[in-house]
C-alpha positions in Angstrom: 252.8 125.2 18.1 251.1 122.3 17.2 249.2 122.6 21.2 248.4 126.4 19.8 246.7 125.4 16.9 244.9 122.8 18.8 243.7 125.3 21.4 242.6 127.6 18.7 240.9 124.3 16.9 239.2 123.9 20.4 238.1 127.7 21.1 236.2 127.9 17.2 234.9 124.5 17.9 233.5 125.7 21.1 232.4 129.1 19.8 230.5 126.7 16.5 228.7 124.9 19.0 227.8 128.0 21.0 226.3 129.9 18.2 224.6 126.9 17.0 223.2 126.4 20.7 222.1 130.2 20.4 220.5 130.2 17.2 218.9 127.0 18.1 217.5 129.3 21.4 216.0 132.2 19.4 214.8 129.9 16.6 212.5 127.9 19.5 211.9 131.3 21.6 210.1 132.6 18.1 208.5 129.8 17.2 206.9 129.9 21.0 205.8 133.0 20.7 204.2 132.8 16.9 202.1 129.4 18.1 201.3 130.5 21.3 199.6 133.9 19.3 198.3 131.7 17.0 196.5 129.0 19.7 195.0 132.4 21.4 193.9 133.6 18.1 192.9 130.1 16.9 189.1 130.5 16.6 189.3 133.5 14.6 192.0 132.2 12.2 192.6 132.7 9.2 191.0 136.0 8.8 188.8 135.2 5.3 189.0 138.7 3.9 188.9 139.2 -0.1 193.1 138.5 -0.4 192.7 135.6 1.8 189.9 134.1 0.1 191.3 134.8 -3.0 194.8 132.9 -2.3 193.0 130.0 -0.8 190.6 129.8 -4.1 193.5 129.8 -6.3 195.1 126.7 -4.6 192.4 124.7 -4.2 191.3 125.5 -8.1 194.9 124.3 -8.7 195.3 121.4 -7.1 191.2 120.0 -7.9 191.2 121.4 -11.8 194.4 122.5 -12.5 193.9 126.0 -13.6 195.2 129.1 -11.8 191.7 130.8 -11.7 190.0 132.8 -8.4 186.3 131.6 -10.6 184.3 129.4 -7.7 182.3 128.1 -10.6 182.7 127.8 -14.7 184.2 128.6 -16.6 187.3 129.2 -14.1 189.0 132.1 -15.9 192.7 132.4 -15.9 194.1 134.9 -13.5 196.5 137.4 -14.8 196.6 139.8 -11.4 198.4 137.4 -9.0 201.6 135.5 -8.9 201.7 131.8 -8.3 203.9 131.7 -5.7 201.8 131.7 -2.5 199.3 129.5 -4.6 201.6 127.1 -5.4 203.0 126.8 -1.4 199.3 126.2 -0.3 198.2 123.9 -2.7 201.1 122.0 -2.2 200.3 121.9 1.9 196.5 120.8 0.6 197.5 118.2 -1.3 199.8 116.4 1.7 197.2 117.6 4.8 193.8 118.0 2.8 192.3 121.5 2.4 192.9 123.0 6.4 194.2 126.5 6.3 194.9 125.9 9.9 198.2 123.9 8.7 199.5 126.7 6.5 199.3 129.2 9.6 201.5 126.6 11.5 203.8 125.8 8.4 204.0 130.3 8.3 205.0 130.0 12.3 208.0 128.1 11.2 209.1 129.6 8.5 208.9 132.8 10.1 211.2 131.6 13.1 213.4 130.9 10.2 213.0 134.3 9.4 214.8 135.3 12.5 218.0 133.3 12.3 218.6 134.2 9.0 218.3 137.9 10.3 220.8 137.2 12.8 223.0 135.5 10.4 223.3 138.1 8.0 223.5 140.7 10.8 226.6 138.7 12.4 228.2 138.7 8.0 227.0 142.2 7.7 228.1 143.8 10.6 230.8 141.9 12.3 229.2 142.1 15.6 227.7 138.9 17.7 225.8 141.1 20.4 224.6 142.9 17.0 222.7 139.5 15.6 221.2 138.6 18.6 219.7 141.8 19.2 217.8 141.7 15.3 217.1 138.5 15.6 215.2 139.2 19.3 213.4 142.3 17.7 212.0 140.4 15.2 210.9 137.2 17.4 209.3 139.5 19.6 207.6 141.7 16.8 204.1 141.1 17.8 203.2 142.4 13.7 205.2 139.0 12.5 203.4 137.0 15.0 199.8 138.5 13.3 200.4 138.0 9.8 202.5 134.7 10.3 198.9 133.7 11.5 197.2 134.9 8.2 196.3 133.7 4.9 197.6 136.2 3.6 201.5 136.2 1.5 203.3 138.9 3.3 205.2 136.8 6.3 205.6 134.5 3.5 207.4 137.0 1.2 209.4 138.2 4.1 211.1 134.6 4.0 212.0 134.9 0.5 213.7 138.6 0.8 215.3 137.8 3.6 217.0 134.9 1.8 217.4 136.8 -1.0 219.9 139.5 0.5 221.6 136.6 2.8 222.9 135.4 0.1 223.5 138.2 -1.9 225.9 139.0 1.0 226.6 135.9 1.1 227.9 135.8 -2.7 230.0 139.3 -1.9 231.9 137.5 1.4 232.2 134.1 -0.4 235.4 133.0 -3.0 236.0 130.3 -5.4 233.7 128.1 -6.9 231.6 128.6 -3.8 230.5 132.1 -5.5 229.2 130.6 -8.5 226.4 128.0 -6.7 225.8 130.7 -4.8 225.0 133.2 -7.4 222.6 130.7 -8.9 220.4 130.3 -5.7 220.5 134.0 -5.3 219.1 134.2 -9.1 216.4 131.5 -8.4 215.3 132.7 -4.8 215.0 136.2 -6.4 213.1 134.7 -8.9 211.0 133.1 -6.5 210.6 136.3 -4.7 209.1 138.1 -7.9 206.8 134.9 -7.9 205.1 135.3 -4.7 204.2 139.2 -5.1 204.8 141.1 -8.1 205.1 144.3 -5.9 209.3 143.1 -5.6 209.8 143.7 -8.9 212.8 146.6 -8.5 214.4 143.5 -6.5 216.6 142.1 -9.5 218.1 145.4 -9.9 219.4 146.0 -5.8 220.3 142.8 -6.2 222.4 142.8 -9.6 223.5 146.5 -8.0 225.1 145.0 -5.3 227.3 142.7 -7.0 228.4 144.7 -9.7 229.9 148.0 -6.9 231.7 144.6 -6.0 233.0 144.1 -9.6 231.5 140.3 -9.5 230.4 140.7 -12.9 230.2 136.9 -13.7 228.3 136.3 -10.6 225.8 138.6 -11.6 225.3 136.8 -15.3 225.1 133.4 -13.2 222.4 135.5 -10.8 220.6 136.8 -14.5 220.6 133.5 -15.6 219.0 131.8 -12.6 216.5 135.0 -12.3 215.3 134.7 -16.0 215.2 130.7 -15.9 212.8 130.8 -12.9 210.5 133.6 -14.5 210.1 132.2 -17.8 207.5 129.5 -17.4 205.0 132.3 -15.9 206.0 135.0 -18.1 205.4 132.6 -21.2 202.3 131.3 -19.7 200.7 135.1 -19.9 202.3 135.4 -23.2 200.2 132.3 -24.6 196.8 132.9 -22.6 196.5 137.3 -22.5 199.1 137.8 -25.6 201.4 140.0 -23.5 204.8 138.7 -21.6 203.9 139.7 -18.6 204.8 139.6 -14.6 201.0 140.8 -13.5 198.7 143.1 -14.5 198.4 144.4 -11.2 200.3 147.4 -11.9 197.9 148.2 -14.4 194.3 147.3 -11.8 196.4 149.4 -9.3 196.6 152.2 -11.6 192.7 152.3 -11.9 191.5 151.6 -8.4 194.1 152.9 -6.3 196.0 155.8 -7.9 193.3 157.1 -10.6 190.3 157.2 -7.6 192.9 158.9 -4.7 194.0 161.6 -7.4 190.6 162.7 -8.2 190.1 162.8 -4.1 192.7 165.4 -3.8 191.9 167.5 -6.7 188.5 167.6 -5.4 189.9 168.2 -2.2 188.2 165.0 -0.3 189.2 162.6 2.6 188.0 159.5 1.5 189.1 155.9 2.8 190.0 153.5 0.1 187.5 150.6 -0.9 184.4 153.0 0.7 181.5 153.6 -1.6 182.8 157.3 -2.2 186.0 155.4 -3.4 184.1 153.0 -5.6 182.1 155.9 -7.5 185.2 157.4 -8.2 186.7 154.6 -9.5 183.4 154.0 -11.6 184.5 157.6 -13.3 187.4 156.2 -14.8 186.0 152.9 -15.9 183.3 155.2 -17.5 185.7 156.9 -19.3 187.2 154.4 -20.7 184.0 152.8 -21.9 183.5 155.6 -23.5 187.0 155.0 -25.4 186.3 151.5 -25.8 182.7 150.7 -26.3 182.4 147.5 -27.6 185.3 145.5 -25.3 183.1 147.1 -22.3 179.7 146.3 -23.6 180.2 142.7 -23.1 179.6 141.2 -19.5 183.1 140.5 -17.5 182.2 136.6 -17.1 182.2 136.4 -21.0 185.7 138.2 -22.0 188.3 136.0 -23.7 191.2 136.6 -21.3 193.1 138.5 -23.7 189.7 140.4 -23.8 190.1 140.8 -20.0 193.3 141.9 -20.4 192.4 144.5 -23.2 190.3 145.6 -20.8 192.2 146.4 -18.0 195.0 147.8 -20.1 191.8 150.7 -21.1 191.1 151.0 -17.8 194.9 151.8 -16.9 195.1 154.4 -19.7 192.2 155.9 -18.3 193.9 156.2 -15.3 196.8 157.4 -16.5 195.2 160.6 -18.4 193.3 161.3 -14.8 196.8 161.1 -13.8 198.3 163.9 -16.7 195.4 166.0 -15.8 195.9 166.1 -12.3 199.6 165.8 -11.2 200.3 167.6 -8.4 197.5 165.9 -7.0 198.7 162.5 -7.5 202.1 163.2 -6.4 200.4 164.6 -3.2 198.0 161.6 -2.5 200.6 159.5 -3.1 203.5 160.5 -0.6 200.9 161.3 1.9 200.0 157.5 1.3 203.1 156.3 1.9 204.0 158.6 5.0 200.4 157.4 6.1 201.2 154.0 5.6 203.4 154.7 8.7 201.3 155.7 11.1 201.2 152.6 13.6 197.8 150.9 13.5 198.6 147.8 15.6 196.5 149.7 18.7 193.5 148.6 16.8 193.8 144.9 16.4 195.4 144.3 20.3 192.2 147.0 22.0 189.6 144.8 19.6 190.9 141.2 20.7 192.0 142.3 24.4 188.6 144.2 25.1 186.4 142.5 22.5 185.3 146.6 21.5 186.4 147.9 17.9 188.8 150.6 17.7 186.8 152.4 15.1 183.9 152.3 17.3 184.9 153.5 20.5 186.9 156.4 18.9 184.2 157.2 15.5 186.5 160.6 14.9 189.8 159.0 15.4 191.8 158.9 18.7 193.6 162.2 18.9 190.3 164.2 17.7 189.0 162.4 20.8 191.7 163.2 23.6 191.6 167.0 21.8 187.2 167.3 22.1 187.0 164.9 25.8 190.6 164.7 27.3 192.2 161.8 28.2 190.4 161.2 31.3 187.7 160.0 29.3 189.6 157.8 27.4 190.2 154.1 28.2 193.3 153.6 29.9 194.0 150.6 27.9 193.3 152.4 24.3 195.2 154.8 25.5 198.6 152.8 26.4 198.2 150.8 23.8 198.0 154.3 21.1 201.4 156.0 23.3 203.1 152.7 23.2 202.9 151.8 19.3 203.4 155.5 18.7 206.5 155.8 20.6 208.5 152.7 18.8 207.9 153.6 15.8 209.5 156.8 16.5 212.2 154.5 17.7 211.9 152.5 15.2 212.2 154.7 12.0 214.8 156.9 13.9 217.0 153.8 15.2 216.7 152.3 11.8 218.1 155.7 10.0 221.1 155.7 12.4 221.5 151.7 11.9 222.4 152.7 8.1 224.4 155.1 9.1 226.2 152.9 11.0 226.7 150.0 9.0 227.2 152.0 5.8 231.3 151.5 6.4 231.2 147.9 6.6 229.4 147.2 2.7 228.3 150.4 1.4 226.6 149.1 -1.4 224.8 146.7 0.3 223.4 149.0 2.6 222.3 151.5 0.3 220.7 148.7 -2.1 219.0 147.4 1.1 217.7 150.7 2.5 216.3 151.7 -0.7 214.7 148.8 -1.3 212.8 148.8 2.2 211.6 152.6 0.7 211.0 151.2 -2.3 208.7 148.7 -0.7 207.2 150.6 1.9 206.4 153.6 -0.4 205.3 151.7 -3.1 201.1 151.2 -2.5 200.4 154.6 -1.7 197.3 156.0 -1.0 196.6 152.5 0.3 199.9 152.0 2.4 199.6 150.3 6.0 201.6 148.1 7.7 200.5 144.6 6.1 202.3 145.7 3.3 205.5 147.0 5.5 205.7 143.6 6.9 208.0 142.1 3.9 210.8 144.0 4.7 210.4 143.9 8.7 213.1 141.4 9.1 215.5 143.4 7.3 214.6 146.9 8.5 215.4 145.2 12.4 218.9 144.8 10.6 219.4 148.4 11.1 217.2 149.1 14.1 219.2 146.9 15.9 222.8 148.4 14.2 221.2 152.3 15.7 220.8 151.0 19.2 223.6 149.6 19.8 225.6 152.3 18.2 223.2 154.5 20.7 224.7 152.0 23.6 228.1 153.1 22.7 227.8 156.7 22.3 226.0 156.6 26.1 228.4 154.3 27.4 231.6 156.4 25.7 230.2 159.9 26.8 232.7 161.5 29.5 230.4 161.6 33.3 230.9 166.0 33.9 232.9 166.1 36.8 231.6 167.9 39.9 232.3 171.6 40.0 235.2 172.5 42.0 233.7 174.2 45.0 235.1 178.0 45.7 237.1 178.0 48.6 237.9 182.0 48.1 237.3 183.9 51.6 
């Protein structure tokens, strides 16, 4: 009996060492891919678009002036749209290395490689299958979308780490026992709180996590989770209450109503097809702003730079009210524009990036009316081979991903119904939330979770294929 126990212990030790080695190999593989892409893209990184500039400026102002402001010169008015999680991360790095955005990109490559490891362990704990776990890790490690956004000064890759860690901790709390559950529940609340401070779009995250805990009848752990979550968010919400006069997490939702939902609704109601942020889109937003100004002439008479923080909040609320009036007047147009945008967000766009990087030619310049129209009017013979190959590859892989993820949800459902349903609904929530402006960048934060389900679907498909009986050869007819 003693030798049997020792043999078993030795086997467990070997398995543990083997698992650690596999974790390390996949971590290093993911890191090499991300750093390799960053090195290849070093001259163009980061992409200084308006979002990256905003996060950078918030970090610089925090570090150099101690204010959370987007302004580049006085009076440095406080910002209430973006949350402080990512700017604080940038500011901490700048404090240690100087204002060096590319150092941030290297650290994001490390964090995203850690996300690969979390994906592996989350899948293993959920499915009980090491093979499925390694496949999920490999799929995410080799995801080009993850390489790209880890190499940009955007919040999405950073948020992906915190969201994946949140769901991993939720599973840990469910599967742990004794005192470890209590400590893990507190950590879970803190990490979920940080996730919301990174980006407020994941505002429903605590509800999904609480649903998992309550479904497992972990009532004390739910209270601890809620307390830790509230503790993390309270300082920021209190700051907003003092500065803007309202205990809000972010004004982003009011801003999106006015700048996204209302213009998209007006365009749909008038039968117009308009791309976001084009001059026509801005003209429609100006109509919303004019309506708000008619209702609040004094508030909109002053230049924006001269407003106090509380007046800025009131102006944003007035714009949101005008947007709500547009939506109430055209409810059907709102629903259609929102759903069309959310579904359109699953249209693959990666071919555009890779075509431009590999050829030096812009995708839009090559196909001003889109590749589908180009194929219909000119045929495939007059289409660049690389462009067609990239388009078909990413289109096919997108269809496979969506199909396998859906099948993976079905396959994993019996393992932990509450966790699987909550994770699947959270993925749908995050990917649908941007509505008319949805695209692959906004899907990035839930890509690690999605690949857990994709791996389950692929493994399930492989099992079905192997279990399918091979048709026997027909018996030859020997009758005369």
